[in-house]
C-alpha positions as CSV (number, residue, x, y, z in Angstrom):
1,M,14.0,12.6,-2.4
2,A,11.9,9.5,-2.6
3,T,8.1,9.5,-2.2
4,T,7.0,7.9,1.0
5,W,3.8,6.3,2.1
6,D,3.2,9.1,4.6
7,S,3.5,11.7,1.8
8,I,1.0,9.8,-0.3
9,V,-1.4,9.6,2.6
10,G,-0.9,13.3,3.2
11,W,-2.1,14.5,-0.2
12,A,-4.4,11.6,-1.2
13,T,-6.6,12.0,1.9
14,E,-7.3,15.5,0.7
15,L,-9.3,13.9,-2.1
16,P,-13.0,13.6,-1.2
17,K,-14.1,10.3,0.5
18,V,-10.6,8.8,0.7
19,E,-10.1,6.9,3.9
20,V,-7.1,5.3,5.5
21,S,-7.6,1.6,5.8
22,T,-5.8,-1.7,5.4
23,S,-5.7,-4.3,2.6
24,Y,-4.0,-7.7,3.0
25,N,-2.9,-6.5,6.5
26,T,-1.0,-3.6,5.0
27,P,-1.7,0.2,5.0
28,A,-4.1,1.2,2.3
29,L,-6.3,4.0,1.0
30,K,-9.8,3.3,-0.1
31,V,-12.9,5.0,-1.4
32,A,-16.3,3.6,-0.2
33,G,-14.4,0.4,0.8
34,K,-12.8,0.1,-2.6
35,L,-9.0,-0.1,-2.8
36,I,-7.1,2.7,-4.7
37,V,-3.6,2.2,-3.4
38,R,-1.8,0.0,-0.8
39,L,1.7,-0.1,0.6
40,R,3.5,-3.3,-0.3
41,T,5.5,-5.0,2.5
42,E,6.6,-7.7,0.2
43,A,10.3,-8.0,-0.8
44,E,10.0,-5.7,-3.8
45,G,8.3,-3.0,-1.7
46,G,6.6,0.0,-3.2
47,V,2.9,0.5,-3.7
48,V,0.1,-1.2,-5.6
49,V,-2.0,1.4,-7.5
50,M,-5.3,0.3,-9.1
51,C,-5.6,1.1,-12.8
52,S,-7.0,-0.2,-16.0
53,L,-5.3,-3.0,-17.9
54,D,-4.7,-0.6,-20.8
55,E,-3.0,1.9,-18.4
56,K,-0.9,-0.9,-16.9
57,A,0.2,-2.0,-20.3
58,A,1.1,1.6,-21.3
59,L,3.1,2.1,-18.1
60,L,5.0,-1.1,-18.5
61,A,5.7,-0.4,-22.2
62,S,7.1,3.0,-21.3
63,G,10.3,1.4,-20.1
64,D,10.1,3.6,-16.9
65,A,11.8,1.5,-14.2
66,A,9.4,3.0,-11.6
67,F,6.6,0.8,-12.9
68,Y,6.7,-3.0,-12.8
69,T,4.6,-6.1,-12.2
70,T,5.1,-9.6,-10.8
71,P,3.5,-12.8,-12.0
72,H,1.0,-12.5,-9.1
73,Y,-0.4,-9.3,-10.6
74,D,-0.5,-10.4,-14.3
75,G,-3.9,-9.8,-15.7
76,H,-4.9,-7.7,-12.8
77,G,-5.9,-4.0,-13.0
78,S,-3.1,-2.7,-10.9
79,I,0.5,-1.5,-11.3
80,L,3.4,-1.8,-8.9
81,V,5.3,1.4,-8.3
82,D,8.9,1.8,-6.9
83,L,8.7,4.8,-4.6
84,D,12.5,5.4,-4.9
85,R,12.2,5.8,-8.7
86,V,8.8,7.3,-9.4
87,D,8.2,10.9,-10.3
88,A,6.0,12.2,-7.5
89,A,3.7,14.1,-9.9
90,E,3.2,11.1,-12.1
91,L,2.3,8.9,-9.1
92,E,-0.1,11.5,-7.9
93,E,-1.8,11.6,-11.3
94,L,-2.0,7.8,-11.3
95,I,-3.6,7.7,-7.8
96,V,-6.1,10.5,-8.7
97,E,-7.1,8.4,-11.7
98,A,-7.6,5.4,-9.4
99,W,-9.7,7.6,-7.1
100,R,-11.7,8.8,-10.1
101,S,-12.5,5.2,-11.1
102,K,-13.8,4.3,-7.7
103,V,-15.6,7.4,-6.4
104,S,-19.3,8.2,-7.3
105,K,-20.1,10.3,-10.3
106,T,-21.6,13.0,-8.1
107,V,-18.4,13.3,-6.0
108,R,-16.3,13.3,-9.1
109,E,-18.3,16.0,-10.7
110,Q,-18.3,18.1,-7.5
111,Y,-14.5,17.7,-7.4
112,D,-14.1,18.7,-11.1
113,E,-16.1,21.9,-10.5
114,T,-13.7,23.1,-7.8
115,H,-10.4,21.9,-9.3
């Protein structure tokens, strides 16, 4: 079964400080106003997940069809994810890493102590 936006929101909002918001007039999840993931309503669909350029390069090089980019996102620290193809656990890991990169050190350390 494909991962859905609702399922992403369901587990990602359990992370401390994650808030449901919008970005470019589409549903999004943010931490302290900083984007971690947004639903794409463009023709290709899926979600945009924030990541480092190194992580993006590794995901694209993996050959996994769940991860892709478009010219608009070239050189940007984000990866496009096909929800019909992605492994849910891998997507969760990617979103947790996006969260970790945006949340404060104190919140991250408190989370690490309990998980």
